[in-house]
C-alpha positions as CSV (number, residue, x, y, z in Angstrom):
1,L,0.0,-0.2,0.6
2,S,3.0,2.1,-0.3
3,H,3.3,1.9,-3.9
4,P,3.9,5.4,-5.3
5,A,0.9,4.7,-8.0
6,F,-1.3,3.9,-4.9
7,I,-0.1,7.0,-3.2
8,S,-1.3,9.3,-6.3
9,R,-4.3,7.6,-6.8
10,K,-5.5,7.6,-3.1
11,Y,-4.5,11.4,-3.1
12,C,-6.7,11.8,-6.3
13,I,-9.9,9.6,-4.8
14,Q,-9.7,11.6,-1.2
15,Q,-9.7,15.2,-2.8
16,H,-12.8,14.3,-4.9
17,L,-14.7,12.2,-2.4
18,A,-16.7,15.1,-0.8
19,N,-17.9,15.6,-4.7
20,E,-19.1,11.8,-5.6
21,T,-21.9,10.2,-5.0
22,L,-22.1,6.4,-4.2
23,A,-23.3,6.3,-7.9
24,H,-20.4,7.7,-9.4
25,I,-17.9,4.4,-7.0
26,P,-18.9,1.4,-8.5
27,A,-18.0,3.0,-12.2
28,R,-14.7,4.4,-10.7
29,L,-14.1,0.3,-9.4
30,V,-14.6,-0.9,-12.8
31,R,-12.1,1.7,-14.4
32,V,-9.2,0.8,-12.1
33,Y,-10.2,-2.9,-12.7
34,K,-9.8,-2.6,-16.9
35,S,-7.1,-0.1,-17.0
36,D,-4.4,-2.7,-15.9
37,L,-4.4,-5.4,-13.4
38,T,-1.1,-5.3,-12.2
39,R,-0.2,-5.3,-8.1
40,S,-0.2,-1.4,-7.6
41,K,-3.7,-1.0,-9.2
42,M,-5.3,-4.0,-7.2
43,A,-4.2,-2.1,-4.4
44,V,-5.9,0.9,-5.7
45,L,-9.2,-1.0,-6.1
46,L,-8.7,-2.1,-2.4
47,S,-8.5,1.7,-1.5
48,C,-11.4,2.6,-3.4
49,A,-13.6,-0.3,-1.8
50,L,-12.5,1.3,1.1
51,D,-13.9,4.6,0.4
52,L,-16.7,3.0,-0.6
53,V,-17.5,1.8,3.1
54,E,-16.1,5.3,4.1
55,D,-19.0,6.7,2.2
56,M,-21.4,4.1,3.9
57,V,-20.4,5.2,7.1
58,S,-21.2,8.9,6.2
59,L,-24.7,8.2,4.9
60,V,-25.3,7.0,8.3
61,F,-23.7,9.0,10.7
62,G,-23.9,12.1,8.5
63,P,-21.6,14.0,6.4
64,R,-18.5,15.0,7.6
65,R,-17.8,18.5,8.0
66,G,-14.9,20.6,9.8
67,P,-11.6,19.2,10.3
68,V,-10.5,15.3,9.8
69,A,-10.1,13.8,13.6
70,W,-6.7,12.1,14.5
71,Y,-7.1,8.6,15.9
72,A,-4.0,6.7,17.5
73,F,-4.9,3.1,15.9
74,G,-3.6,2.6,12.0
75,G,-3.1,6.1,11.4
76,Y,-6.2,5.9,8.9
77,M,-7.5,9.2,9.5
78,G,-6.4,12.6,10.0
79,A,-2.8,14.0,10.7
80,F,-2.2,15.1,14.1
81,N,-0.4,18.0,14.8
82,P,0.9,18.9,17.9
83,E,1.5,22.3,17.5
84,I,-2.3,23.1,16.9
85,D,-4.2,20.9,19.7
86,P,-3.1,22.4,22.8
87,F,-2.4,20.8,26.2
88,F,-5.2,21.7,28.4
89,F,-7.8,23.5,27.7
90,N,-9.9,26.6,28.9
91,E,-12.4,25.6,31.9
92,A,-13.8,29.1,31.9
93,D,-14.6,28.5,28.1
94,Y,-17.3,25.7,29.0
95,P,-19.8,26.9,31.1
96,W,-21.0,23.4,32.1
97,A,-17.3,23.0,33.7
98,K,-18.9,25.4,36.9
99,T,-21.9,22.9,37.1
100,I,-20.0,20.2,37.6
101,E,-17.6,21.8,40.2
102,D,-20.4,23.2,42.1
103,N,-22.1,19.7,42.5
104,W,-18.7,18.0,42.8
105,E,-19.5,16.4,46.2
106,V,-23.0,14.3,45.2
107,V,-20.1,12.9,42.6
108,N,-18.0,12.2,45.6
109,E,-20.5,10.9,48.1
110,E,-21.7,8.3,45.4
111,L,-18.4,7.1,44.5
112,Q,-18.0,6.3,48.6
113,A,-21.4,5.2,48.9
114,Y,-20.5,2.4,46.0
115,M,-16.8,1.2,47.5
116,N,-18.3,1.4,51.2
117,S,-21.0,-1.3,49.8
118,N,-18.2,-4.2,49.0
119,N,-17.6,-2.8,45.7
120,S,-14.2,-2.1,44.0
121,L,-12.6,-0.4,41.3
122,Q,-11.3,-2.9,38.4
123,P,-7.4,-3.2,37.4
124,Y,-7.5,-1.0,33.9
125,F,-7.3,-3.6,31.1
126,N,-3.6,-2.4,29.8
127,P,-0.5,-3.6,32.3
128,D,1.7,-1.8,29.9
129,L,0.5,1.8,30.8
130,V,1.5,1.4,34.8
131,S,4.2,1.5,37.0
132,A,3.2,-1.9,38.9
133,P,0.1,-4.4,38.1
134,K,-3.2,-3.4,39.0
135,C,-2.4,0.5,40.8
136,W,-4.5,2.4,38.4
137,R,-8.2,1.1,38.7
138,V,-11.7,2.2,37.2
139,V,-15.2,1.7,37.0
140,G,-17.1,2.8,34.1
141,L,-20.2,4.2,33.3
142,K,-20.5,5.1,29.9
143,F,-18.2,4.2,26.9
144,W,-17.7,6.2,23.9
145,G,-21.2,6.5,24.1
146,V,-22.1,3.1,24.7
147,D,-23.7,3.2,28.4
148,H,-22.3,0.3,31.2
149,P,-25.5,-2.1,31.5
150,V,-25.6,-1.4,35.2
151,N,-23.2,0.9,36.7
152,P,-24.8,3.8,35.9
153,T,-27.9,2.6,38.2
154,M,-25.8,2.9,41.0
155,F,-24.6,6.6,40.1
156,P,-28.3,8.2,39.7
157,K,-27.5,11.2,40.6
158,T,-24.1,11.5,39.2
159,M,-25.2,10.3,35.8
160,A,-28.4,13.1,36.2
161,L,-25.3,15.5,36.8
162,F,-23.5,15.0,33.2
163,K,-26.4,14.6,31.5
164,K,-26.2,18.3,31.9
165,V,-22.5,18.3,29.6
166,P,-23.0,18.6,25.5
167,G,-21.2,16.3,23.8
168,L,-20.2,13.9,26.5
169,I,-19.2,10.7,25.0
170,S,-17.2,8.8,28.2
171,L,-17.2,8.8,32.2
172,S,-15.7,7.0,34.3
173,F,-14.1,7.1,37.9
174,S,-10.1,6.7,38.3
175,Q,-7.9,5.5,41.2
176,L,-4.4,5.5,41.7
177,E,-2.4,3.7,44.3
178,P,0.1,5.6,46.5
179,G,3.7,4.9,45.2
180,S,2.6,4.5,41.5
181,R,2.5,6.5,38.2
182,I,0.4,5.7,34.7
183,N,3.2,5.9,32.1
184,P,3.7,8.4,29.3
185,H,1.2,7.6,26.3
186,N,-0.9,9.3,24.1
187,G,-4.6,8.8,23.7
188,D,-7.3,7.5,21.1
189,S,-8.0,10.8,19.2
190,N,-7.4,14.8,19.1
191,A,-11.7,15.0,18.4
192,H,-12.2,15.2,22.1
193,M,-11.3,16.9,25.3
194,R,-10.6,14.5,28.5
195,C,-11.7,15.9,31.7
196,H,-10.4,15.0,35.6
197,L,-12.4,16.2,38.5
198,G,-10.5,15.8,41.7
199,L,-12.7,13.8,44.6
200,K,-9.7,13.3,46.8
201,V,-6.7,14.4,46.0
202,P,-3.5,13.6,48.8
203,G,-1.1,15.9,47.7
204,K,-0.2,18.6,45.2
205,L,3.4,18.7,42.6
206,P,5.6,17.4,42.6
207,E,4.5,14.3,44.9
208,A,1.4,14.1,42.7
209,G,0.2,15.7,39.9
210,F,-0.4,15.4,35.8
211,K,1.9,16.3,32.8
212,V,0.6,16.8,29.3
213,G,3.7,17.6,27.5
214,D,5.7,20.0,29.1
215,E,2.9,21.0,30.9
216,E,2.2,20.1,34.7
217,R,-0.6,20.5,36.7
218,S,-1.8,19.4,40.4
219,W,-5.6,17.8,41.0
220,G,-8.3,19.9,42.8
221,E,-10.8,19.1,45.1
222,G,-13.9,20.0,43.3
223,K,-11.8,21.1,40.3
224,V,-12.1,20.2,36.9
225,F,-9.1,20.5,34.1
226,M,-8.8,19.2,30.7
227,F,-6.5,18.7,27.9
228,C,-6.1,17.1,24.4
229,D,-6.2,13.3,24.7
230,A,-4.2,13.0,22.0
231,Q,-1.1,14.5,23.5
232,R,1.6,12.6,25.1
233,H,0.3,12.7,29.0
234,T,1.1,10.5,32.3
235,A,0.3,10.9,35.8
236,W,1.7,10.2,39.3
237,N,0.9,9.7,42.6
238,E,4.0,9.8,45.2
239,T,1.7,9.9,48.2
240,D,1.4,7.2,50.6
241,E,-3.0,8.0,50.1
242,T,-4.9,6.5,47.0
243,R,-6.2,9.4,44.6
244,L,-9.6,9.3,43.2
245,I,-10.9,11.4,40.4
246,C,-14.1,11.6,37.9
247,L,-12.9,11.0,34.2
248,F,-14.8,12.0,31.2
249,D,-14.7,12.7,27.7
250,V,-16.6,15.5,25.8
251,I,-16.5,16.2,22.0
252,R,-14.7,19.0,21.0
253,P,-16.8,21.7,19.2
254,E,-15.4,21.5,15.9
255,Y,-15.8,17.7,15.9
256,Q,-19.4,18.2,17.7
257,N,-21.2,17.3,13.9
258,Q,-19.1,13.8,14.2
259,C,-19.6,12.8,17.7
260,N,-21.0,9.3,16.6
261,L,-18.6,8.5,13.8
262,V,-15.6,10.1,16.5
263,C,-17.0,7.0,19.1
264,A,-17.7,4.2,15.9
265,N,-14.0,4.7,15.2
266,V,-12.6,4.8,18.6
267,L,-14.8,1.6,19.6
268,A,-13.6,-0.4,16.2
269,A,-10.0,0.3,17.0
270,L,-10.7,-1.3,20.7
271,F,-12.7,-3.8,19.0
272,M,-9.7,-4.5,17.2
273,Q,-7.1,-4.3,19.8
274,R,-9.5,-7.2,21.2
275,V,-9.3,-9.2,17.8
276,F,-5.2,-8.9,18.5
277,Q,-5.4,-11.3,21.8
278,F,-7.6,-14.1,19.9
279,V,-5.7,-13.8,16.4
280,P,-2.5,-12.1,16.8
281,F,-0.9,-13.0,13.6
282,I,-3.6,-10.1,11.7
283,R,-1.6,-7.3,14.2
284,H,0.7,-6.6,11.4
285,R,-0.9,-7.6,8.4
286,H,-2.3,-4.4,7.5
287,W,-4.3,-5.6,4.2
288,I,-6.4,-8.1,6.5
289,R,-7.0,-5.9,9.6
290,R,-8.0,-2.9,7.6
291,P,-11.2,-3.9,6.0
292,I,-12.0,-5.6,9.4
293,Y,-11.8,-2.8,10.6
294,E,-13.7,-0.2,8.5
295,F,-16.5,-3.4,8.4
296,V,-17.0,-3.3,12.0
297,K,-16.5,0.8,12.5
298,F,-20.1,0.8,10.3
299,F,-21.8,-1.6,12.4
300,T,-21.0,0.0,15.4
301,I,-23.7,2.5,14.9
302,I,-25.8,-0.3,16.4
303,P,-24.7,0.0,19.9
304,V,-23.9,3.9,19.3
305,I,-27.2,5.2,18.3
306,W,-29.8,2.6,18.8
307,G,-28.0,1.0,22.0
308,V,-28.6,-2.9,20.3
309,G,-26.3,-5.1,21.4
310,A,-24.6,-2.2,23.8
311,T,-24.3,-4.8,27.0
312,A,-22.5,-7.7,25.2
313,F,-20.2,-5.2,22.9
314,Y,-19.6,-3.2,26.6
315,R,-18.0,-6.2,28.4
316,F,-16.3,-7.3,24.7
317,V,-14.3,-4.2,24.3
318,S,-13.9,-2.9,27.6
319,S,-12.6,-6.1,29.3
């Protein structure tokens, strides 16, 4: 897929894709097929087929307007430029942040009641991101547009509060054990703001804190900060007490009309990462994993928009 002929033809297709309709695509495939069935032309044929899938996705999720989002998985869409995506966003620009801060004790009380009822947060699924096993624990309520089948019923006031946040796509609680850290990493996309609401903060910088790029901040109890998840970031808690926050994701205004599509892309990527655990040989075979990824992305409309199959999908991608 790195053949020059593929890159040139793919570029032309992308430039004109917005002006074409589904009716033109079969003819385009035929023209490519009849021109020359060399390996490079077959690569272009595959590219056209994948563009057809993208057009079908656009019909379902709505036309893509505005910037093209960047996604960590596969680099299939967008281009991430760290210079135009800020490390941190200004909370004062979003009135709902003040609403969350004014009601933070309600959120904290429900979390404490949950933990006092012999419930515990679960270890984060990726052990490569932490300094010690099980030091980072989470409990999810909403996951890229898909509600958890049970947990939201245990946090009714929290759910009611966060329904006031426009563009909310994820909601969870995060626990970081004493003397531990989350390793530097990049998130799934630049299309959303990742937000932290401090609930139990055992210390300030330099003992405990959060770093995005080269900028460091402390958590504050009842305070919200928000950052670009695509930027490289890390967290640490070198105190002798547990740190607790409420973590939530909000679609950035410039990507608001692509909300369902963003969720579908990330969920498809998470689905593929789970598939790799069972079928590892396709991990580095782009020509296999790309069509599967596009196929899965199209069908995530079902749990994202209508909620059908949400329980099974949630458990599969988040386990």
